[in-house]
N, C-alpha and C positions, 0 to 999 in steps of 0.2 A: 947575034945577040939575042939574049933571052927575052922572054915576057917582061914588061917593067911589074913590078910589084905595087898594086894599088895600097895593098895595107900591109903593115908590118907591125906583128903584136909580139912583145917581148918579155916574158916574164912577169906578166899583168898582174898585179894583186890591188884589191880593193878590200877595205876594212870600213864598216859602219860601227864605230866604237869596238866593241868586242868581238862583233859578228864579222866573219871573214866571207865575203861575197865571193871574192875571186882569188884564187890559190896559186898565182904564179905562172899563169896560163901563157901560151906561146903559139901563134899561126900567123900564115901569110895569105894573102888573096891576091891572084893575077889580076893583070889588066884584063877587062874584058870578059871574065866570067861571073857566073851567078854562084855563090858561094853560101852553103846553108850552115847555121850554128843551130843545132837540134839538141834538145833535151827536154825534161820534165820542166814543170812549172817550178820555178826558185831554183835553177840551176846556176843561173849567173849570166844568162843571155841578154836581157835588156840592161843589166849593169854594163854589160861588154859594150853593147852597142851605143848606150848613152855616152861614154868614155870616148866611142869612135866619132861620135856627132859633137864633141866638145862642150857636152851639157854635164858631164861629171869628171872630176880630178882623179886621177888614178893615186892610190897610196904608193905604190912602188912600181918600178918597170917603166916601158916606154911604148908609145903607139905612135906609128907613123901612116900617114894617108898620102900618097904620091910624094913620098921622102920628106914631108911636112910634119913635124911633131905637134900634136894636137894639144900639146900645152903652151910651148913657147910660140908656136905658129898658128894659134888657133882663129886669129883673124883670116888667115889665108886658107884654112882648110875650109871654114864655114862658105867660102865661095864657090867650093867645088864640090860641095855635097848636098845630096837632098835626104830629109830625114822625114820618115813616117812612125810616130809613135804608135804603139798599141792601140792606147785611146786617144785618138784624134778627133778633136770635135770639130762641129761645123757652126758657121753662122746662120742661124736658123731663119731670120728674115731676108736673107739674102738668097736670090736664084742660084744655080750652079755656075749660070753665066757670068753673073756679076762676080761671084767669088774668084772663078778663074781670071776674068779681066784685071781683079784687084792684084793678084799674084803676079800675071804680067807685066802690069805696072811696077809695083815695087821693084821686081828685078830688073826690067827693061826700060822703064820710062814710058814714051807714048810713040816711038818710032815702028818701024818695019819689025824690029825684033820683039817688040811686045806682040805685035799682030800675029807674028808665027807662031808664038808661045801660047796664045790663046786658042790659035787654030788646033795646035797640036794637043793642047789640054781637052779642048771639046771631042779630038777624035780618041783620045786615051779614055775618056771618060764614057763614051760610046752610049750616051743617054738618050738620043733623039730628040723628040721636042720636048723630055722632062727637063733638058738642060736649062730651060726657061722658067720652071717653077721653083717656088722657094722649097730651100732646102730642108724646112721643117716637115714637108711632105714627103721627104725620100725615107726609102726602106734602110735599114743597115747596109746593105750590099750596096745600094745605089750612093749612100753617104762614103762608103770605103773607094769605090771608085772615082769619086769626085777627089778624095785625099791621096789616092793613088796617082791620078794625074796631076795633082798640084806637085807633090815628088819628083815627078819625070818630065813636066812639060818645060822644065827651065834646064832641059838636058845636062845634069851635073856629070862630072866625071864618074861619082862614086854615087849611088843610091842606097841609103841605109834603112832598112825595111822590119819593122819590128811587129813578128805576129801577123803579117798582114791580111790574113784570112780569118782572124781571131772572130768567133760568134756568128760565122756567116753559115748558111746551110750548105749542102753539098754543091748544089748548082751555082750557087753564088761564089764558093770558094775555088770552083773550076773557073769561072769567067775571070777571076784575078789573077790565078795563075798563070791561064793564057795571056793575059794582057802583059803581066811582067816578063815572060818568056818573050812574046814576039816583040814588044818595045825596048827592051834591053837590047836585043839583039840588033833590032833594026837603026838604032839610036848610038850604038857602041858604049853603053852604058855598064860601068860595072857594078855589081848587086852584090849586097851582105844583108842576107834575111835570115831571121830566126824563127822558128817554128817548133810547138810541141808536138806538131803532129808530124811523125817521122815517114810515114808514106808521102805525105804532100811532098815534102823536102827531097825524097828520093825521087820524085819525077821532074822535078824543076832544078837541082842544081847540079853543077858540075864537079863539085867538091864540097867535102861537109867536114865539120870539126863536131865530135859528139860529147856534148859537156853534161855534166852532173855533180851539183854541189861545189860549184865553182873550181872543179878540175876538168881536163880535157882528157876524155879517155881513149879516144883514137880519132885520126883524121886523115883524109887523102881521097882519091877519086871513089866515088861511089860505088862502079862496078868493080873496082879493083878490091875494095873492103869487103863487100858480099862475098866475092870469090875467095879471098885469103881466108876468111872464117866459114866458109861453107853455108852461108845462109842466103834466103833470097828476099829478104826485105830488112831494112833498118830497125825496125822494131825487134825482132829477133837479135839482131845483132848487139842493139842497147841492151837487151837482159843478159844476152851471154857475158857483154863486158861488165856490167854491175855484178854478176856473179861469182867475176874471178877474184 
């Protein structure tokens, strides 16, 4: 038996009036892998992830998450995903602990499951004693750690992470990348993440789809793509593909 498909995207089109954001893209994500959707700003990455997360309706085509259609079965899809938008806000007057505790209770009530989710969230956030400070005192990197913890602590089958290191400095971005790699593997979570930082995607993802102007230019295992085109990083590959 082969690996189950976590995500199946087929001929996906999204139009906003006359503007076409996605032009019939198709790709698969295997269960248990970290899959990267990489391309410049405005390429269609966020639109794709919002459709995956049931927040946008496709114009044409189909998207399935673990065999469930994101339109017809949206109520079921929501239960197996964790979504981190690019501009995720925080409740400034709550402490990090209070926020994660609230998330745990929303998902699991007040039983042992909720306690375990909270413990996991604290571990993922890795803020030490600052977890008990109000989030309005947090740096952008700390806020991002809390939001990543929120997305992963409920142990979703699929985590959808939109530009998870956006706006962070090098050290903060490295911490977030290491957290994604570590906990996706430890918890057995499939990850689909987007980034315009192609070197970042190269470090963290098993397979990638390179997207530009709503079209997928190439996809596959990172090492195989680099070898096939004779380049040493995804940035050079992107430039080569755009010039074709």
